[in-house]
N, C-alpha and C positions, 0 to 999 in steps of 0.2 A: 684816166688810165684805161688802157684797152689791152685785153689779152686775146690774141687771135690763136685759135686752135685749128690745126690741120693734121693730116696724116704724114708720116714719113714718106717722102717722094724723091724723085731725082734732083729736085731743086734744093732740098735741105738734107740730103743723105750724108754728105761729107760732114756737115756741122753736127748731125745726129751721132755719127761715129765718134767725133771729137768729144762731144758732151759725155757720152757713155764711158769713155776711157779717161777723162780728166776730172770729172766732178767727184769730189770726195765728201764734202761737208754735209750735203743733204742728198744722199744716195741710199735709197731704202734697201737695196739688195747687194750693191757693189759688184754686180755681174758686169763683166767686160766683154765686148764683142768686137772682133775684127770686122773689116768691111765684108769679107766673104761670109762670116757667120751671121752678120746682120742681114745680108741678102737672102740667106737660107731661111731665117726667121720670117722675113717679109713675104716669102713665097708661100708660106703655110696658109691654108684657108681658115685655120682656127686661131688666127692672131688679129690683134688690133693694135695699132700704134698711133701715138699722138705726139705732136710737138707744140709748144706754146711760144708765141712771140709777144713780148711786152713792149708797148709803146706808151709814153706819157708826155707830159709837157716838156720834159728835158730831151726827148728824142726817142728813137727806135733802139731798144736794147738788144734786138735780135732774138734768135731762138735761144731760150734760156730754161726751158722745161721739156721733159720728155717722159712718156709713159709707154710701156710695152706690156701687153696683156695677152695671155693665152686662154682660150676657151676650150674646156673639156666638155664632156657631155652635159653635166649639171653644175659645173664649177668654173668660175673665172679666176685666174691666178695672175697676180701682179708679178711679172717677170722682172721688170725694171721700172723704177719711178725716181726721178731726180729733178732737182732745181739747182741752177747755177747760183753761186754765192752773190752774183750781181743783183739778184732779185730777192734774196733772203731779207726778211724784214719789210718787204714792200707790199704785204698783205696778199701774197699769191700762194700762201700755204693752203693745205687742204681744208682748214677751218674758215678760210676767207669767204666772205659773201661774193667776191668777184668770180669765183669758180663754182658757186652753187647754182644749180638749175634743176628743173623738174626731171631731167634725164640723169642727174648725178646724185647718188646716194652716198653720203660719207658717214 
């Protein structure tokens, strides 16, 4: 199983908006963004965005995870964090070894 992590960009922007507005089961904040609101968020210099694409022996599940983070002076705030129901139970949750790294503290 492989989880590829990248930033929201022109290639995955449409899918990112779709995830933000459709995922309900594992959506930490339930904030919704239109295309224009997400564009404004992405233009901010104090933001970080990530999407996750899951691939395994059954194929490519596509972009199924998303995180949006705002950085204030001394604080990082999770604005949005969600996982598609397609990957719930696939060990992609925050406690999973698959997403632990020296750069990530959970």
